[in-house]
C-alpha positions in Angstrom: -36.8 -55.4 -9.6 -40.3 -56.5 -9.2 -43.7 -55.6 -10.5 -44.4 -54.3 -6.8 -41.5 -52.0 -7.8 -42.6 -50.9 -10.9 -46.4 -50.2 -9.3 -45.3 -48.0 -6.5 -42.9 -46.0 -9.5 -45.8 -45.4 -11.4 -48.2 -45.1 -8.7 -45.3 -42.1 -7.6 -45.5 -41.0 -10.2 -49.4 -40.8 -10.8 -49.5 -38.9 -7.2 -46.8 -36.3 -8.1 -48.8 -35.6 -11.5 -52.0 -34.6 -9.4 -50.2 -32.5 -6.8 -48.5 -30.2 -9.3 -51.9 -30.1 -11.5 -53.7 -29.3 -7.8 -50.7 -26.4 -7.3 -51.1 -25.2 -11.4 -54.6 -25.1 -10.7 -54.6 -23.1 -7.3 -52.3 -20.6 -8.8 -54.2 -20.0 -11.8 -57.2 -19.5 -9.6 -55.7 -16.9 -7.5 -55.0 -14.7 -10.7 -58.0 -14.9 -11.5 -59.3 -13.8 -8.4 -56.5 -11.2 -8.0 -57.6 -9.9 -12.0 -61.2 -10.1 -10.8 -60.8 -7.5 -7.7 -58.6 -5.6 -9.8 -61.4 -5.0 -12.1 -63.9 -4.2 -9.2 -61.4 -2.1 -7.7 -61.4 0.3 -10.7 -65.2 -0.1 -11.5 -65.5 1.4 -8.1 -62.8 4.2 -8.4 -64.8 5.3 -11.8 -68.1 5.1 -10.2 -66.5 7.1 -7.1 -65.5 9.6 -9.7 -68.3 9.9 -11.4 -70.2 10.6 -8.6 -67.9 13.4 -7.1 -67.3 15.0 -11.0 -70.2 17.3 -10.9 -68.6 20.0 -8.1 -69.5 23.8 -9.1 -66.7 26.3 -7.8 -67.8 28.2 -4.5 -68.8 31.7 -6.4 -73.1 31.6 -7.1 -73.7 32.7 -10.9 -76.8 34.2 -9.3 -75.4 36.9 -7.5 -79.0 37.2 -4.8 -78.2 33.1 -4.0 -75.3 32.6 -1.7 -73.2 30.2 -2.6 -73.4 26.5 -1.1 -70.7 27.0 1.1 -71.7 30.4 2.5 -74.7 28.9 3.8 -73.4 27.7 6.8 -71.3 30.5 7.4 -72.8 33.4 6.8 -75.5 32.5 9.9 -74.9 35.2 12.8 -75.3 33.6 15.9 
């Protein structure tokens, strides 16, 4: 076997290793991106739940003041 054949084999192994390294790094980056998106969605959901948490019941504590749901329904046309 000639030196040229060994050179081609070594070059093929190096290029194959580089291809595998690139594929692995792409998979790791995609996994990290998914984790980041999951954290972002969880944070947005927590912010949405925190913003909508202080809802009161429809009954007013003060009997002289109508509840917020009754403000629009109590008008007489």
